[in-house]
C-alpha positions in Angstrom: -10.4 -50.6 -8.5 -7.7 -52.8 -10.0 -4.4 -52.7 -8.2 -1.4 -51.1 -9.7 0.9 -53.4 -11.6 4.6 -53.4 -10.9 6.5 -51.5 -13.5 8.5 -54.5 -14.7 5.2 -56.5 -15.2 3.4 -53.6 -16.9 6.4 -53.1 -19.2 6.4 -56.8 -20.2 2.7 -56.7 -20.9 3.3 -54.3 -23.8 5.2 -57.1 -25.6 2.6 -59.7 -24.8 1.2 -61.4 -27.9 -2.0 -62.7 -26.3 -4.1 -61.9 -23.3 -7.4 -63.2 -21.9 -10.0 -60.6 -21.1 -13.1 -60.5 -19.0 -15.9 -58.8 -21.0 -17.8 -56.2 -19.1 -19.8 -52.9 -19.4 -18.6 -50.1 -17.0 -20.8 -47.6 -15.3 -18.8 -44.4 -15.6 -21.5 -42.0 -14.5 -19.8 -39.2 -12.5 -16.4 -41.0 -12.6 -13.2 -39.1 -13.2 -11.6 -40.2 -16.4 -8.4 -38.8 -17.8 -7.4 -38.8 -21.5 -3.8 -38.1 -22.3 -3.6 -36.7 -25.8 -5.4 -34.1 -27.8 -5.6 -35.4 -31.3 -8.2 -37.2 -33.4 -7.9 -40.5 -31.6 -8.2 -38.8 -28.2 -11.3 -36.9 -29.4 -13.0 -40.2 -30.3 -12.2 -41.6 -26.9 -13.4 -38.4 -25.2 -16.8 -38.4 -27.0 -17.4 -42.0 -25.9 -16.6 -41.3 -22.3 -18.8 -38.2 -22.2 -21.7 -40.1 -23.7 -21.3 -42.6 -20.8 -21.6 -39.8 -18.3 -17.9 -39.6 -17.3 -16.2 -36.5 -15.9 -13.4 -36.1 -18.4 -10.1 -34.3 -18.1 -7.9 -34.0 -21.2 -4.2 -33.6 -20.7 -2.5 -32.1 -23.8 -0.8 -28.8 -24.9 -3.1 -28.6 -27.9 -6.6 -29.8 -28.7 -8.5 -30.6 -31.9 -11.3 -28.2 -32.8 -13.8 -30.8 -31.6 -12.1 -31.0 -28.2 -11.8 -27.3 -28.0 -15.5 -26.9 -28.5 -16.1 -29.4 -25.7 -13.7 -27.5 -23.4 -15.4 -24.1 -24.3 -18.8 -25.4 -23.4 -17.7 -26.9 -20.2 -18.2 -30.6 -21.2 -14.6 -31.4 -20.4 -11.8 -30.1 -18.3 -8.4 -29.3 -20.0 -4.9 -29.4 -18.6 -2.9 -27.5 -21.2 0.4 -29.1 -20.6 2.5 -32.2 -21.4 1.8 -35.2 -19.4 3.1 -35.3 -15.8 2.6 -38.2 -13.3 0.3 -36.3 -11.0 -2.2 -35.8 -13.8 -3.7 -39.2 -13.1 -4.5 -38.6 -9.4 -8.0 -39.8 -8.5 -8.8 -41.1 -12.0 -11.1 -44.2 -12.2 -10.0 -44.8 -15.8 -7.2 -43.5 -17.9 -6.7 -43.6 -21.7 -3.3 -42.8 -23.3 -3.8 -41.6 -26.8 -0.8 -39.5 -27.7 1.2 -40.0 -30.9 4.3 -40.7 -28.8 4.6 -44.4 -27.8 7.1 -43.6 -25.1 4.6 -41.2 -23.4 1.8 -43.7 -23.7 3.9 -46.4 -22.1 4.9 -44.0 -19.2 1.2 -43.2 -18.7 0.4 -46.9 -18.6 3.1 -47.5 -15.9 1.9 -44.6 -13.8 -1.8 -45.5 -13.9 -3.1 -47.1 -10.7 -6.3 -48.5 -12.1 -8.0 -49.0 -15.4 -5.7 -48.1 -18.3 -6.2 -48.3 -22.1 -3.4 -47.4 -24.5 -4.6 -46.6 -28.0 -2.7 -48.6 -30.7 -0.7 -50.4 -28.0 -3.3 -52.7 -26.3 -0.6 -54.8 -24.6 0.4 -51.8 -22.5 -2.9 -51.5 -20.7 -5.2 -53.7 -18.7 -8.4 -53.3 -20.8 -9.3 -52.8 -24.5 -12.2 -51.0 -26.1 -14.2 -53.2 -28.4 -15.8 -52.2 -31.7 -19.5 -51.7 -30.9 -22.9 -50.7 -32.2 -25.7 -49.1 -30.3 -29.4 -49.4 -31.0 -31.1 -47.6 -28.1 -30.6 -49.8 -25.1 -29.1 -52.5 -27.2 -25.3 -52.5 -27.3 -23.4 -55.2 -29.2 -19.6 -55.3 -28.7 -17.1 -57.1 -30.8 -13.4 -57.8 -30.1 -10.7 -59.9 -31.7 -8.5 -59.2 -28.6 -6.2 -57.1 -30.6 -5.5 -59.8 -33.3 -7.3 -57.8 -36.0 -9.1 -54.5 -35.3 -9.9 -54.4 -39.0 -11.9 -57.7 -38.7 -13.7 -56.3 -35.7 -14.8 -53.3 -37.8 -16.0 -55.7 -40.6 -18.1 -57.7 -38.2 -19.5 -54.5 -36.7 -20.6 -53.4 -40.1 -22.4 -56.7 -40.7 -24.1 -56.3 -37.3 -25.2 -52.8 -38.2 -27.0 -54.2 -41.2 -28.5 -57.1 -39.3 -29.8 -54.9 -36.5 -31.2 -51.7 -38.0 -32.1 -48.6 -35.9 -35.7 -49.8 -35.6 -34.6 -52.7 -33.4 -33.7 -50.2 -30.7 -37.2 -48.7 -30.9 -38.7 -52.1 -30.6 -36.5 -53.0 -27.6 -37.8 -49.9 -25.9 -41.4 -51.1 -26.5 -40.6 -54.5 -25.1 -39.3 -52.8 -22.0 -42.6 -50.8 -21.6 -44.7 -53.9 -22.2 -42.7 -55.9 -19.8 -43.2 -53.4 -17.0 -46.9 -53.4 -17.6 -47.2 -57.1 -17.8 -45.5 -57.6 -14.4 -48.6 -56.1 -12.8 -51.4 -56.9 -15.2 -50.6 -60.5 -16.3 -51.1 -62.4 -13.1 -49.9 -65.9 -14.2 -46.1 -66.2 -14.0 -46.2 -68.9 -16.7 -48.3 -66.7 -19.0 -46.0 -63.7 -18.4 -42.9 -65.8 -19.2 -44.6 -67.1 -22.4 -45.6 -63.5 -23.4 -42.0 -62.3 -22.9 -40.6 -65.1 -25.0 -43.1 -64.4 -27.8 -42.4 -60.6 -28.1 -38.7 -61.2 -28.0 -38.6 -64.1 -30.5 -36.7 -64.4 -33.7 -40.0 -64.2 -35.6 -40.6 -60.7 -34.1 -37.1 -59.6 -34.9 -37.7 -60.7 -38.5 -40.9 -58.7 -38.6 -39.0 -55.6 -37.5 -36.5 -56.1 -40.2 -38.9 -57.0 -43.0 -42.0 -54.9 -42.2 -40.7 -52.2 -39.9 -41.2 -51.1 -36.3 -44.9 -50.2 -36.6 -45.9 -53.7 -37.8 -43.9 -55.4 -35.1 -45.2 -53.0 -32.4 -48.8 -53.5 -33.4 -48.5 -57.3 -33.1 -46.7 -57.0 -29.8 -49.3 -54.7 -28.4 -52.1 -56.9 -29.7 -50.6 -59.9 -28.0 -50.2 -58.0 -24.8 -53.9 -57.1 -24.7 -54.9 -60.7 -25.4 -52.7 -62.0 -22.5 -54.0 -59.2 -20.3 -57.6 -60.1 -21.0 -56.9 -63.8 -20.5 -57.5 -64.8 -24.2 -54.1 -66.4 -24.4 
């Protein structure tokens, strides 16, 4: 877990105009994550954390209806109070998402590990990119805070470029790959098969003719490789 930044350095980070970031995907399964704030922005953050398998606690006197439903069905824990320093104890990741910038900055200074501050990226030590998901395919886009609006525009372009059927085709590739590891004996032939079913031509087939057409061709190729015809 990243070490805690000294208060004076964390404070100066809020004013920083540019940072360099290391892109990464985090495994939050079973990890304690704390979201400070109970509004619409916090609700979006909470939904994403829950989808990643995190154990989420929300610290806020009030909750949106969406967050209240999550609390009522036991999806999240709720600390119905204003933020206090001890609220972050044991948290792997913290998100400050209140409408009060002073509170957000205080949360950032108190956090000992990963901290994201909504609308004040310079206060934290990680940012959340704009992203799309197509099954097991996740594509993330970030302008490092320079223009969140441009990130959203690029994300929309990617959504059009990679339709939902791409996710279904990726799942098929995964299944065929597992089978090929045991049924296509030649390493060279296996590698060639993997390249063919993951080629630009196959992606174009998914886009232009749909999942079924691409899947049929991929499965036909697999059988031919399996039987030694290719």
